[in-house]
N, C-alpha and C positions, 0 to 999 in steps of 0.2 A: 503388475510390476511395470508400470508405464515408464519409470525413470531408471530402470536397470542400466548400469554403465553410463549414466548421465551425472554431471556435476552441476549443482545449483549454488549460486551465491545469493544470499538474502540479506539485504540491508535492513536494519531495525529488526533483527531476527530474534531478539530476546523476549519479546512480550507480544500479546495480542495476536493480530493477524499474521505477523511475520513468524511467530512461534508456531502457530497452527499450520502454516504452509510448510515450515521446516519438518514438522512431525509427519505430515502427509507425504511429502516427497521421500523422506527416509523410509516410511512404511512401504512405499512402492518401489523400493530398491535403489534410490538415488543417493549419491554422495552430497552432503550438505555442508556449506561453509557459512557461518553466521558472522555478520559484520555489524558492529555497533560501537558507540563511544563508551558504554558502561559494561565492563566485563562480567559483572555479577549476574545479571539476568541471562546473558549469553551462556554463561557456564552452567546455569541450571538446566537450560534446554539441551545444551551439548552433552551433558552427563546423561540425560535421559535417552537421547537418540544416537549418540556416538558421532556428533558433528564436530567439525573443526571451528575453532574460535579465532577470529581476527579482530582485535580491538583497534578500530580506526574510525575517524570522522568521515562519513561518506561524502561530505561537501568539500573535503580537502583533497585537492588533486594529487599531491605527492603521497599522502597517506593511502588514498584509494588505489593508486597505481601499485604501491607496495603490497596492498591487500590482495589485489587480483593476481599479481605475480606469485605471491605465496600460495594461493589456492591452485594455480596452474602447476606450480612446482610439486605440490603434494599429490594432485590427482591426475596430472598429465594433460589437463585442458579445462575448458569451461563451456558449458552447454546452455545454461539458463541464468539469467539475471532477474531477480525479483526486487525491483526498486520500491521498497516498502517504507523506508525511513521517512518520517514526517513529523509535524508538530503544529503548534497553534499559531495564530496570527489574528487574534480577535480584538475587538474594540472599535469604537466609532472612528471613522476616518478623521474627523476634525480634531480628535485628541490623541491620535496614534502617533507615537514618537518615531523618529527615524530609526532608533534602535529596535523597536518592536517590528517595524516594517522590514528592516534588514534581516532580522531573525526569521521572520516568516519566509523570506526569499531563501535564506540559507537552509532552513530545516526542510522545506517542502520541495522547492524547485531545484536548488543547487545540488542537493543530494541525488536527485534523479538524473540530472544532466551529467554530473561528474562520474557517477557510477556507470552510466551508460557509455560515456566517452572512453573510460579506461577499460571497459569490458569488451567493447566492440571488436577490436582486432582479433581477440580469441573467439568471439561468437561468430565472426565471419569465417574463421578457420574451421569451426565445428558445425557451421550451418545451424546455429542455435537460435535462441529467441529471448525477448525481454517482455516482462509484464510489469507495467507501472501501476502502482496503487495510487489512485486519485481519490475522488469522493463525489457524491452527488452535488457537493458544493462546487465542483468543477463544471456543473451543468446549470445550476440555479444559484441564487444568492440568498444566503441566510442573513438575519439581521446582525448588524454591528460586527461583521467578520470580514472586512475588506481584504485584509492581508491573506487570510486562509483561502477565501473564495478566489481571489486573483491568482494565487499560486497554484491552486488545484486546476483552474482553467488552463494555466500555463503548462501543467503536467500533461494534460490531454494534448495540447498543441505540440509539446515536445515528442510525445509518443507517435503522433501522426507524422511528424517530420521524420522521425527515425524509420517509421514504416515505409514512407515514401522513398527515402534516400538509400536505405539498406535492404529493402525487399529484394532488389535485383542481385544482391550479394548473398541471398539466402537467409537473411536474418528477419524474422517476424517480430513485430512489436505491437502489443495490445495493451489496453487500459481497463482496469476494473474500478468501478465507482460504487463503493458501498454507501448505504444510508447509515442509520444508527446501528452500531454493533456493540454488543455487551463486552467491552474491554475495560481495562483499568483507566485508560485515558477518558473514555466516555463516562465511566462511573464518576469521575471528578466533575464533569459537566452536569450529571444528574444530581449531584449534591446541591448545585446551584438551584435546580428546579425544585428539589425538596424544600429548600429554604424559602424560595420565592412563593410557592403555592401551599406552604405549610403541610406538606405530605408526610407520610409516616416512614417511607423507605425509598431506596433507589429503584426498587422494582416498580413502585407506584409511579415514579418519575418516568421510567421507560414506557410504562403503559400510557401515560399522558402524552408523551411526545410522538407516540406511534398510533394514537387513537384514530387518525384519519388515513393511516396507511392501509391499503386493501387487505394485506395479510394480518394486520393488527398486532404486530410484534416486531421487536428489533431482530436483526440477524445475530447469529453467533459467529465467533471467529472461524469455526469449522465451516459454516455456511459459505463464508467468503473464500476460505482456503479451497473449497471444492471448485469454485469458479476459476480461481487463479490457476490451480493445477490442471484443469481442463485446458486452458489457453496455453499453458506451458508444455503440454504434452503433444505427442504426435497425432492425437485425435483431432487437433485443431490446425493441422498442417496447411490448410488453405485459408486460415483466418489471420489477417494482417491489417492493422490500422483500426481494429474494432474497439468500440467503447461498450463494455458490458456492465450494466447496472445490477447491483445486488442489494435492492432496497425494498423488497416486499411489495413493489408496485407504487411506491411513493411518487415516482416521477410521472405516473399516469393520471394523477388526481388533478381535476380541473378545480382550482381553488375557488373561483367565483360561484361554484355550485354547492359548496359545503353548507351554505345556509339552508339548503333544501333537504338536508339529511335529517331524518327523524331520530 
């Protein structure tokens, strides 16, 4: 019961990693508030775990301010922010439109910044913490994904800045960087791999994209939630400004040596 008497606000909490984190925090005694633009997936998770729903755009300052105030009014405070909302920003730089770039900024970086800014006064009061969901794309560059890669690097920089500036005020901030995770969003990308390589299923696509990962498989949303909840809990009370990869060892692979693998 690591989260007994604690309140967590989770952006993008209706699906994938956000939903898995919500379930885990609720199971361990915490109050959960789910924030997202689409109420339908939020409602599905909320009905399952008894969470509060706040329909809001995490990149909108006024909307997020109202969302945080609502959560504080209901539960009496805020202890944890899980900045999980995100989205795509893929395509070659030479052909990426201003609209696509701006959307990448809004969905990935602005959501983290705005939700942190509006939550911080309450987190300072509660000596709480923030966990930012980035990606191993924040550490390395995938092909034709300049928007996504740049914003996930930015999320790590934001988290480090928060750790530096607000650690003395008792607020810890850490980042989790997943690799491939079997979520609905990733399934859509696997469909591209299925078509490109004439595979038979999404499962074969996941196997292909993780064939050089030391653990040889993608993560599940529960795998990532375990890491997020550790950092959000009191067990991580001396961890601030850390970047934790949940990638099965993908980031340890020396690419130039792959040709030697039998």
